[in-house]
KETIVO-966133 format. One line per field, with one value per residue (C-alpha): residue number from 0; residue in one letter; x, y, z. Coordinates in steps of 0.1 Angstrom, whole numbers, padded with zeros to 4 digits, always signed. Layout:
% residues N
resi = [NUM/...]
resn = [A/...]
xx = [X/...]
yy = [Y/...]
zz = [Z/...]
% end
This chain:
% residues 654
resi = [0/1/2/3/4/5/6/7/8/9/10/11/12/13/14/15/16/17/18/19/20/21/22/23/24/25/26/27/28/29/30/31/32/33/34/35/36/37/38/39/40/41/42/43/44/45/46/47/48/49/50/51/52/53/54/55/56/57/58/59/60/61/62/63/64/65/66/67/68/69/70/71/72/73/74/75/76/77/78/79/80/81/82/83/84/85/86/87/88/89/90/91/92/93/94/95/96/97/98/99/100/101/102/103/104/105/106/107/108/109/110/111/112/113/114/115/116/117/118/119/120/121/122/123/124/125/126/127/128/129/130/131/132/133/134/135/136/137/138/139/140/141/142/143/144/145/146/147/148/149/150/151/152/153/154/155/156/157/158/159/160/161/162/163/164/165/166/167/168/169/170/171/172/173/174/175/176/177/178/179/180/181/182/183/184/185/186/187/188/189/190/191/192/193/194/195/196/197/198/199/200/201/202/203/204/205/206/207/208/209/210/211/212/213/214/215/216/217/218/219/220/221/222/223/224/225/226/227/228/229/230/231/232/233/234/235/236/237/238/239/240/241/242/243/244/245/246/247/248/249/250/251/252/253/254/255/256/257/258/259/260/261/262/263/264/265/266/267/268/269/270/271/272/273/274/275/276/277/278/279/280/281/282/283/284/285/286/287/288/289/290/291/292/293/294/295/296/297/298/299/300/301/302/303/304/305/306/307/308/309/310/311/312/313/314/315/316/317/318/319/320/321/322/323/324/325/326/327/328/329/330/331/332/333/334/335/336/337/338/339/340/341/342/343/344/345/346/347/348/349/350/351/352/353/354/355/356/357/358/359/360/361/362/363/364/365/366/367/368/369/370/371/372/373/374/375/376/377/378/379/380/381/382/383/384/385/386/387/388/389/390/391/392/393/394/395/396/397/398/399/400/401/402/403/404/405/406/407/408/409/410/411/412/413/414/415/416/417/418/419/420/421/422/423/424/425/426/427/428/429/430/431/432/433/434/435/436/437/438/439/440/441/442/443/444/445/446/447/448/449/450/451/452/453/454/455/456/457/458/459/460/461/462/463/464/465/466/467/468/469/470/471/472/473/474/475/476/477/478/479/480/481/482/483/484/485/486/487/488/489/490/491/492/493/494/495/496/497/498/499/500/501/502/503/504/505/506/507/508/509/510/511/512/513/514/515/516/517/518/519/520/521/522/523/524/525/526/527/528/529/530/531/532/533/534/535/536/537/538/539/540/541/542/543/544/545/546/547/548/549/550/551/552/553/554/555/556/557/558/559/560/561/562/563/564/565/566/567/568/569/570/571/572/573/574/575/576/577/578/579/580/581/582/583/584/585/586/587/588/589/590/591/592/593/594/595/596/597/598/599/600/601/602/603/604/605/606/607/608/609/610/611/612/613/614/615/616/617/618/619/620/621/622/623/624/625/626/627/628/629/630/631/632/633/634/635/636/637/638/639/640/641/642/643/644/645/646/647/648/649/650/651/652/653]
resn = [M/N/T/Q/K/S/I/V/E/S/L/L/T/V/I/P/N/G/R/L/Q/M/Y/F/K/S/S/L/K/A/L/S/R/A/M/E/D/Q/A/L/T/A/L/D/Q/P/L/V/I/A/S/F/Q/R/E/R/F/Y/R/Q/E/S/Q/R/Y/Q/R/I/A/Q/K/T/D/H/V/Y/I/L/A/A/S/E/Q/N/F/I/N/A/S/D/S/Y/E/T/I/A/F/A/Q/D/D/E/L/F/E/E/W/H/L/I/I/I/G/Q/D/Y/G/S/C/L/I/S/R/E/K/H/P/Q/K/E/K/L/G/V/I/M/N/N/A/Q/R/F/D/G/L/C/T/F/D/R/E/V/A/K/K/A/A/Q/L/L/F/E/K/I/I/F/Y/R/P/E/L/N/E/K/I/A/Q/A/T/Q/F/Y/L/T/K/K/P/Q/R/G/R/P/S/T/K/I/R/L/N/C/A/I/Q/N/P/D/P/F/V/Q/R/L/I/A/Y/L/Q/A/S/Q/Y/K/L/I/K/A/N/R/S/L/M/S/K/E/E/K/E/R/L/I/N/E/V/T/I/A/I/R/R/T/L/D/P/D/E/I/L/Q/L/A/V/E/K/L/G/E/G/L/K/V/A/R/C/L/I/Y/C/T/Q/E/G/E/D/Y/A/K/I/K/H/E/Y/L/S/Q/D/T/V/S/I/L/G/Q/N/W/Q/L/K/D/N/P/F/F/Q/K/V/S/Q/Q/K/E/Y/L/I/V/N/N/T/R/E/E/I/D/F/Y/S/S/I/S/P/S/N/P/D/Q/S/F/V/D/L/I/E/N/C/E/L/V/S/W/L/L/V/P/V/L/Y/Q/D/R/L/L/G/M/V/E/L/H/H/C/E/N/P/P/I/I/W/K/S/E/D/I/A/L/V/D/A/I/A/S/Q/V/G/V/A/L/I/Q/A/E/A/Y/H/N/L/E/K/L/N/Q/Q/L/E/A/L/D/L/T/R/S/N/L/V/A/I/T/G/H/E/L/R/T/P/L/S/T/I/Q/V/C/L/E/S/L/A/S/D/P/D/M/P/L/D/M/R/E/I/M/L/E/T/A/L/N/D/A/E/R/M/R/K/L/V/Q/D/F/L/T/L/S/Q/L/E/S/G/R/V/E/W/N/F/E/A/I/S/L/S/E/C/V/D/L/S/V/S/N/V/Q/A/R/H/Y/G/N/D/L/P/Q/I/I/S/E/I/P/E/D/L/P/L/I/K/A/D/G/E/W/L/V/Q/V/L/A/K/L/L/D/N/C/C/K/F/T/P/A/N/G/V/I/T/I/S/A/E/I/N/S/F/H/T/V/E/V/I/V/V/D/T/G/R/G/I/E/K/N/L/L/E/T/V/F/D/R/F/Y/Q/E/E/G/A/L/R/R/S/T/G/G/T/G/L/G/L/A/I/C/R/Q/I/I/E/G/W/G/G/K/I/W/A/D/S/E/G/K/N/K/G/S/Q/F/H/F/T/I/P/L/V/N]
xx = [+0000/+0012/+0016/+0015/-0022/-0044/-0076/-0093/-0085/-0094/-0127/-0136/-0130/-0157/-0182/-0179/-0206/-0187/-0177/-0149/-0154/-0128/-0126/-0105/-0089/-0112/-0142/-0128/-0122/-0159/-0170/-0148/-0160/-0196/-0188/-0169/-0199/-0220/-0199/-0199/-0237/-0244/-0264/-0246/-0209/-0198/-0167/-0143/-0114/-0094/-0063/-0042/-0014/+0010/+0013/+0010/-0024/-0036/-0023/-0047/-0077/-0063/-0086/-0117/-0107/-0100/-0137/-0149/-0128/-0148/-0180/-0165/-0137/-0133/-0113/-0084/-0061/-0035/-0008/+0027/+0051/+0071/+0082/+0061/+0034/+0039/+0020/+0002/-0030/-0042/-0076/-0077/-0055/-0027/-0011/+0020/+0024/+0055/+0060/+0062/+0027/-0001/-0018/+0008/-0011/-0046/-0071/-0099/-0126/-0151/-0179/-0202/-0230/-0255/-0279/-0260/-0227/-0207/-0173/-0149/-0122/-0099/-0065/-0045/-0040/-0007/-0013/+0014/+0026/+0010/+0022/-0010/+0007/-0008/-0039/-0018/-0026/-0064/-0061/-0048/-0071/-0083/-0101/-0126/-0158/-0181/-0212/-0237/-0243/-0236/-0226/-0200/-0187/-0184/-0164/-0140/-0136/-0127/-0099/-0085/-0087/-0064/-0039/-0041/-0035/-0005/+0011/-0003/-0010/-0015/-0049/-0062/-0085/-0099/-0105/-0122/-0147/-0152/-0157/-0183/-0202/-0200/-0195/-0213/-0241/-0273/-0288/-0318/-0352/-0384/-0397/-0372/-0384/-0390/-0356/-0339/-0357/-0345/-0310/-0311/-0319/-0287/-0269/-0278/-0268/-0264/-0286/-0271/-0235/-0240/-0252/-0223/-0197/-0212/-0208/-0173/-0163/-0178/-0160/-0127/-0131/-0137/-0107/-0084/-0097/-0091/-0056/-0048/-0058/-0035/-0007/-0013/-0011/+0020/+0036/+0029/+0042/+0073/+0078/+0075/+0099/+0125/+0124/+0126/+0156/+0173/+0168/+0184/+0213/+0223/+0220/+0226/+0193/+0200/+0204/+0172/+0151/+0163/+0154/+0120/+0112/+0122/+0102/+0071/+0072/+0077/+0052/+0024/+0033/+0029/+0042/+0063/+0072/+0090/+0104/+0120/+0131/+0116/+0105/+0076/+0080/+0104/+0096/+0112/+0125/+0154/+0143/+0171/+0151/+0127/+0111/+0099/+0080/+0086/+0081/+0074/+0090/+0118/+0121/+0152/+0175/+0149/+0135/+0100/+0075/+0061/+0051/+0026/+0015/-0020/-0019/+0014/+0003/-0029/-0009/+0016/-0011/-0033/-0005/-0026/-0024/-0042/-0059/-0063/-0081/-0085/-0060/-0079/-0111/-0092/-0075/-0109/-0123/-0095/-0099/-0136/-0128/-0103/-0091/-0056/-0056/-0038/-0007/-0001/+0033/+0017/-0007/+0023/+0040/+0010/+0009/+0046/+0048/+0016/-0001/-0035/-0040/-0019/-0013/+0007/+0016/+0036/+0067/+0062/+0078/+0058/+0039/+0071/+0072/+0103/+0095/+0069/+0061/+0043/+0027/+0019/-0004/+0004/-0021/-0058/-0082/-0077/-0076/-0091/-0063/-0071/-0073/-0049/-0023/-0027/-0022/+0010/+0024/+0015/+0033/+0064/+0063/+0063/+0093/+0111/+0103/+0119/+0149/+0154/+0152/+0177/+0201/+0197/+0204/+0234/+0247/+0242/+0260/+0289/+0291/+0289/+0318/+0338/+0331/+0341/+0373/+0380/+0373/+0396/+0423/+0416/+0420/+0453/+0465/+0453/+0473/+0504/+0499/+0491/+0521/+0544/+0528/+0521/+0549/+0577/+0568/+0559/+0594/+0610/+0590/+0599/+0636/+0636/+0617/+0639/+0670/+0658/+0647/+0679/+0704/+0698/+0732/+0724/+0735/+0708/+0710/+0706/+0676/+0660/+0666/+0651/+0620/+0615/+0618/+0592/+0568/+0571/+0563/+0534/+0520/+0525/+0505/+0478/+0474/+0471/+0444/+0426/+0426/+0412/+0384/+0376/+0374/+0353/+0329/+0326/+0321/+0294/+0274/+0273/+0286/+0262/+0272/+0269/+0264/+0267/+0275/+0313/+0342/+0364/+0393/+0391/+0391/+0421/+0440/+0432/+0443/+0476/+0483/+0474/+0499/+0527/+0522/+0524/+0555/+0572/+0609/+0607/+0614/+0581/+0574/+0559/+0521/+0502/+0465/+0449/+0413/+0394/+0383/+0349/+0342/+0306/+0301/+0300/+0277/+0299/+0308/+0338/+0356/+0355/+0364/+0395/+0405/+0401/+0423/+0448/+0451/+0455/+0482/+0499/+0499/+0513/+0540/+0551/+0558/+0570/+0606/+0612/+0620/+0586/+0553/+0518/+0490/+0453/+0428/+0390/+0365/+0328/+0316/+0283/+0266/+0264/+0293/+0328/+0357/+0387/+0421/+0452/+0483/+0519/+0551/+0561/+0565/+0532/+0510/+0510/+0478/+0467/+0469/+0448/+0417/+0437/+0453/+0419/+0418/+0423/+0459/+0472/+0508/+0529/+0560/+0540/+0528/+0561/+0585/+0582/+0602/+0574/+0555/+0518/+0490/+0476/+0442/+0443/+0430/+0404/+0391/+0389/+0368/+0344/+0339/+0334/+0311/+0292/+0283/+0272/+0304/+0331/+0369/+0395/+0431/+0450/+0486/+0508/+0528/+0560/+0578/+0553/+0533/+0497/+0464/+0436/+0401/+0369/+0336/+0315/+0280/+0274/+0250/+0216]
yy = [+0000/+0035/+0054/+0087/+0082/+0106/+0093/+0126/+0125/+0088/+0093/+0122/+0099/+0074/+0101/+0126/+0148/+0153/+0189/+0199/+0225/+0245/+0238/+0252/+0228/+0239/+0230/+0196/+0190/+0197/+0174/+0146/+0149/+0147/+0116/+0100/+0107/+0090/+0059/+0061/+0063/+0037/+0006/-0016/-0022/+0003/+0002/+0031/+0041/+0072/+0086/+0113/+0132/+0129/+0106/+0136/+0145/+0109/+0111/+0140/+0116/+0083/+0081/+0086/+0057/+0035/+0040/+0034/+0002/-0011/-0011/-0026/-0048/-0030/+0002/+0011/+0040/+0053/+0078/+0088/+0074/+0100/+0082/+0053/+0048/+0014/-0013/-0032/-0051/-0042/-0030/-0016/-0019/+0008/+0013/+0034/+0048/+0064/+0101/+0103/+0088/+0112/+0103/+0126/+0156/+0142/+0138/+0112/+0097/+0071/+0055/+0029/+0011/-0014/+0012/+0045/+0059/+0091/+0101/+0131/+0131/+0161/+0172/+0201/+0232/+0250/+0287/+0313/+0314/+0340/+0353/+0343/+0342/+0320/+0310/+0296/+0260/+0265/+0286/+0255/+0250/+0218/+0209/+0183/+0164/+0157/+0135/+0113/+0094/+0057/+0048/+0075/+0064/+0028/+0039/+0059/+0030/+0007/+0031/+0032/-0006/-0008/+0015/-0006/-0039/-0023/-0016/-0045/-0074/-0097/-0080/-0091/-0117/-0093/-0066/-0091/-0099/-0062/-0056/-0084/-0072/-0034/-0027/-0056/-0067/-0047/-0028/-0042/-0031/-0025/-0002/+0002/+0002/+0035/+0031/+0026/+0055/+0078/+0064/+0070/+0107/+0108/+0088/+0113/+0147/+0164/+0195/+0203/+0196/+0217/+0246/+0241/+0240/+0271/+0289/+0278/+0286/+0321/+0326/+0314/+0338/+0367/+0357/+0355/+0388/+0405/+0390/+0401/+0436/+0435/+0421/+0450/+0476/+0459/+0458/+0495/+0505/+0484/+0502/+0536/+0526/+0514/+0547/+0566/+0546/+0551/+0589/+0588/+0566/+0588/+0623/+0613/+0622/+0598/+0569/+0578/+0583/+0550/+0531/+0548/+0541/+0504/+0498/+0516/+0497/+0463/+0470/+0481/+0458/+0485/+0484/+0515/+0538/+0571/+0596/+0628/+0662/+0693/+0728/+0749/+0764/+0737/+0723/+0689/+0666/+0641/+0606/+0591/+0568/+0542/+0509/+0485/+0453/+0427/+0437/+0474/+0501/+0519/+0557/+0559/+0588/+0605/+0640/+0637/+0662/+0687/+0719/+0703/+0677/+0688/+0662/+0675/+0711/+0704/+0687/+0715/+0741/+0724/+0708/+0676/+0641/+0633/+0600/+0590/+0557/+0557/+0578/+0576/+0589/+0618/+0627/+0626/+0649/+0675/+0672/+0680/+0712/+0724/+0706/+0719/+0705/+0683/+0688/+0660/+0654/+0645/+0622/+0605/+0602/+0583/+0560/+0553/+0547/+0525/+0545/+0531/+0543/+0570/+0583/+0615/+0625/+0657/+0658/+0689/+0708/+0737/+0740/+0741/+0716/+0695/+0666/+0641/+0604/+0587/+0552/+0538/+0509/+0498/+0470/+0469/+0469/+0501/+0499/+0520/+0532/+0521/+0547/+0528/+0527/+0565/+0571/+0550/+0569/+0602/+0591/+0581/+0614/+0633/+0613/+0620/+0657/+0658/+0639/+0663/+0693/+0677/+0669/+0705/+0719/+0697/+0708/+0744/+0738/+0723/+0753/+0776/+0756/+0760/+0797/+0799/+0780/+0804/+0834/+0820/+0815/+0851/+0864/+0846/+0859/+0893/+0894/+0882/+0906/+0935/+0928/+0927/+0950/+0978/+0975/+0973/+1004/+1023/+1014/+1026/+1059/+1064/+1058/+1082/+1110/+1106/+1109/+1140/+1156/+1148/+1156/+1191/+1190/+1159/+1161/+1170/+1138/+1118/+1139/+1131/+1094/+1095/+1114/+1091/+1060/+1074/+1084/+1049/+1031/+1054/+1047/+1009/+1013/+1034/+1007/+0979/+0998/+1006/+0969/+0959/+0985/+0975/+0938/+0944/+0965/+0939/+0910/+0928/+0935/+0973/+0981/+0999/+0990/+1016/+0995/+1012/+1004/+1009/+0999/+0972/+0986/+1019/+1002/+0982/+1013/+1031/+1001/+0998/+1035/+1031/+1003/+1020/+1052/+1035/+1016/+1045/+1041/+1004/+0978/+0963/+0935/+0944/+0948/+0942/+0948/+0925/+0936/+0934/+0967/+0954/+0940/+0950/+0972/+0955/+0960/+0968/+0993/+1010/+1021/+0987/+0970/+0992/+0981/+0944/+0948/+0968/+0943/+0914/+0933/+0941/+0904/+0895/+0922/+0909/+0874/+0881/+0892/+0925/+0907/+0889/+0897/+0903/+0900/+0911/+0896/+0891/+0869/+0864/+0830/+0812/+0826/+0862/+0872/+0885/+0864/+0886/+0868/+0881/+0860/+0863/+0845/+0845/+0819/+0801/+0784/+0748/+0728/+0723/+0761/+0773/+0779/+0788/+0819/+0837/+0832/+0861/+0867/+0839/+0846/+0821/+0826/+0830/+0861/+0867/+0854/+0870/+0889/+0905/+0926/+0929/+0919/+0888/+0906/+0916/+0884/+0880/+0915/+0906/+0875/+0895/+0921/+0897/+0873/+0903/+0909/+0873/+0864/+0839/+0842/+0815/+0808/+0784/+0774/+0746/+0746/+0762/+0786/+0781/+0813/+0820/+0828/+0847/+0845/+0864/+0870/+0902/+0903/+0921/+0949/+0935]
zz = [+0000/-0007/+0026/+0007/-0001/+0018/+0034/+0027/-0010/-0012/+0004/-0019/-0049/-0037/-0027/-0055/-0041/-0009/-0001/+0023/+0049/+0068/+0105/+0133/+0158/+0185/+0164/+0156/+0193/+0200/+0172/+0183/+0219/+0207/+0187/+0215/+0238/+0211/+0215/+0253/+0255/+0228/+0238/+0213/+0208/+0181/+0159/+0168/+0147/+0157/+0140/+0157/+0140/+0170/+0200/+0223/+0209/+0216/+0252/+0258/+0250/+0262/+0293/+0272/+0249/+0279/+0288/+0253/+0251/+0281/+0259/+0227/+0215/+0182/+0191/+0169/+0176/+0150/+0158/+0148/+0174/+0194/+0226/+0239/+0213/+0196/+0179/+0206/+0216/+0250/+0260/+0224/+0193/+0188/+0154/+0151/+0115/+0100/+0101/+0063/+0060/+0049/+0082/+0098/+0084/+0091/+0120/+0118/+0140/+0128/+0149/+0134/+0153/+0142/+0129/+0130/+0119/+0120/+0108/+0109/+0082/+0080/+0068/+0082/+0061/+0061/+0052/+0054/+0090/+0112/+0145/+0164/+0197/+0224/+0203/+0175/+0185/+0185/+0152/+0133/+0103/+0086/+0055/+0066/+0062/+0092/+0086/+0103/+0071/+0079/+0044/+0042/+0076/+0063/+0033/+0055/+0079/+0050/+0040/+0075/+0078/+0048/+0066/+0098/+0079/+0062/+0095/+0115/+0092/+0122/+0127/+0093/+0108/+0135/+0109/+0086/+0114/+0120/+0083/+0082/+0113/+0108/+0072/+0054/+0077/+0071/+0101/+0119/+0105/+0125/+0151/+0180/+0216/+0235/+0252/+0219/+0203/+0231/+0227/+0190/+0196/+0216/+0189/+0162/+0178/+0144/+0149/+0183/+0172/+0141/+0161/+0185/+0157/+0140/+0173/+0178/+0142/+0146/+0179/+0164/+0135/+0158/+0179/+0149/+0136/+0170/+0172/+0136/+0146/+0176/+0154/+0129/+0157/+0172/+0137/+0132/+0166/+0160/+0126/+0142/+0170/+0145/+0126/+0159/+0170/+0137/+0141/+0175/+0161/+0132/+0119/+0083/+0065/+0036/+0060/+0078/+0047/+0032/+0063/+0065/+0029/+0032/+0064/+0051/+0018/+0035/+0063/+0041/+0011/-0015/-0051/-0047/-0018/-0022/+0002/-0011/+0002/-0014/-0006/-0017/-0052/-0065/-0099/-0095/-0068/-0072/-0063/-0041/-0018/-0032/-0022/-0049/-0049/-0076/-0112/-0104/-0126/-0108/-0109/-0088/-0098/-0119/-0115/-0100/-0114/-0089/-0106/-0130/-0105/-0092/-0064/-0050/-0053/-0034/-0006/-0006/-0002/+0023/+0043/+0046/+0032/-0001/-0008/-0045/-0046/-0083/-0102/-0135/-0121/-0105/-0138/-0156/-0129/-0134/-0171/-0168/-0150/-0175/-0207/-0200/-0164/-0157/-0179/-0205/-0191/-0158/-0175/-0192/-0158/-0144/-0173/-0174/-0136/-0138/-0110/-0101/-0065/-0048/-0013/-0006/+0029/+0035/+0057/+0078/+0106/+0120/+0087/+0068/+0039/+0040/+0018/+0008/+0014/-0015/-0017/-0051/-0060/-0095/-0104/-0112/-0095/-0076/-0038/-0010/+0014/+0050/+0077/+0099/+0071/+0065/+0102/+0102/+0072/+0088/+0120/+0101/+0081/+0114/+0126/+0093/+0096/+0130/+0116/+0088/+0111/+0134/+0105/+0093/+0127/+0131/+0097/+0106/+0139/+0120/+0097/+0128/+0144/+0113/+0112/+0149/+0142/+0113/+0136/+0162/+0136/+0124/+0159/+0163/+0129/+0137/+0169/+0150/+0121/+0143/+0165/+0135/+0110/+0134/+0160/+0134/+0115/+0147/+0161/+0129/+0129/+0166/+0160/+0130/+0148/+0180/+0159/+0141/+0174/+0193/+0166/+0152/+0135/+0114/+0078/+0053/+0033/+0065/+0075/+0041/+0046/+0081/+0069/+0039/+0060/+0085/+0057/+0041/+0073/+0081/+0046/+0054/+0086/+0069/+0042/+0069/+0088/+0056/+0046/+0080/+0077/+0041/+0049/+0080/+0059/+0032/+0056/+0076/+0044/+0050/+0015/-0009/-0044/-0071/-0102/-0136/-0172/-0175/-0198/-0185/-0205/-0187/-0153/-0162/-0173/-0140/-0119/-0139/-0133/-0097/-0092/-0111/-0092/-0058/-0069/-0086/-0086/-0082/-0109/-0118/-0143/-0176/-0174/-0207/-0212/-0238/-0233/-0267/-0280/-0290/-0255/-0244/-0214/-0180/-0150/-0119/-0093/-0110/-0078/-0063/-0096/-0099/-0064/-0072/-0103/-0084/-0056/-0081/-0099/-0066/-0057/-0091/-0088/-0054/-0067/-0103/-0110/-0127/-0160/-0158/-0175/-0162/-0187/-0183/-0207/-0209/-0227/-0228/-0215/-0220/-0189/-0202/-0181/-0187/-0174/-0165/-0164/-0147/-0156/-0143/-0149/-0112/-0084/-0090/-0065/-0053/-0062/-0026/-0019/-0048/-0026/+0006/-0010/-0007/+0031/+0054/+0065/+0043/+0033/+0015/+0037/+0069/+0087/+0106/+0080/+0046/+0020/+0000/+0025/+0027/+0052/+0036/+0032/-0005/-0021/+0007/-0001/-0038/-0030/-0008/-0036/-0065/-0045/-0033/-0069/-0074/-0094/-0089/-0083/-0084/-0090/-0113/-0114/-0128/-0096/-0082/-0105/-0133/-0129/-0116/-0131/-0113/-0128/-0118/-0135/-0140/-0155/-0189/-0192/-0203]
% end
């Protein structure tokens, strides 16, 4: 005999009109107890066949079968052996079947008397595992057939007898007798006595049992429904806790958003989940965080349409979530209001992304829009978004909003710390510069004046030298103080720009004259202007532009030998601006210092050890002026002794 043959399937083949019903384990227990009571109250000696899935299940009922065995010699118990259950003949027959037998998944009870019969044939279902907690055992489900039809019970008994003979062939003669008496012999005919009639009423408890089973089934459904509701709430609380813990663990917004989008997508089992950062007025948002179910189109890395998205715009204005149960109906509604609404590109987006149902929940902080959480359902038919799911997404969006604000605050704090470090460095440099740049010329001036005052007979040529030295150092101090005041004024934002349409060529000429006048008598490198004659007028503050050019030329002169060349050129770039380029053939700048040279007080040889003079504020002032106009300034160099190039941009006149 094939042990893989199921009793349930075999019985259905011989009773084609039989229909399986789903039972819970608690319901089957009630049915089996009613049938066992039927055997215990019977006036005759019934045939009882019981098949348990496990030995431990049989142990729970063993005492009842001891009592039944006192009424009849034909009691057969089948079970999968675990510890002590073996093939044996005692007060009743025990049959131990192999665990690979189909009986291992089934639960049967058959009771057949002389003129009645009942059977319970069932097979355990194995749905997806659910976390049903303490009621998991009673929530086991079975496909089964319960009937008080004696003919069906006889057919089920015959199938189980075949199993018994397979495992215990020595019972063949006893089973043949049972077959002859219970399965072949016709029941007695005629009018039973009053006592028998009353007993038959007990022996056929179908109406009462059916009502009991219906009640148990309904109760079990309610219990599972309540437990699933609790599980759903627990799952949602766990999801919120995980996101909250992630927020506490890291201040990296990308890490937080990725975790939130994955947890939401998995928890709500949606086709697509998006979380993106945005602000009011933006046209597009870059999709960096996405959850996808299987076979859903990905939009990761794409620009997500916002400006022409009526759903997003509505959420942005009302600061509340938006439910779109059927995207096509909503689009038709907007189209009925205005043929041009929504935009065709938005309709194309919905079709390309296969959006059927849509949920948008804003990420807010004190009514400030920080981003959006979107859930997409991408298969027909459309769905109705559940209120508990919406509440969950809203709670996660609130946590994400807090996380983004914390990350923003931390980023601002880092910038502030960097600024404080820069200010501290500036203070240190200021002390060093002031101590050197002011004290040294003051000492020189003091020595010169004391010499002139104490020595009236000093030769005239010596007097002239003393006076010239004092005047030069006084000018050096004046320039230092002026640079301090200029940089302070620029950094505080108190400068009022006087923009006008001017000629760049004229500004270059003025700056060259300025530099040559201040360095009169010194050997300067050759300064060449290559500004095109047909260059359009620029929009700038002429006085400040001359100062920028003069400071750049001063810087180039300091680091370029007298036989070197400094060239000033300009060209129009693609952004409707003029790019001015000052090139020298001097010392050059190392690659790692191209940005540092624009810092305050930066000097190549150090503040207290230099041969070129200056305060280290010239290039810092240039950067403040150019960036104050909305332009850019930068330096290029091939390295040491390969010259330098300084670039800055100025807008053209419209």
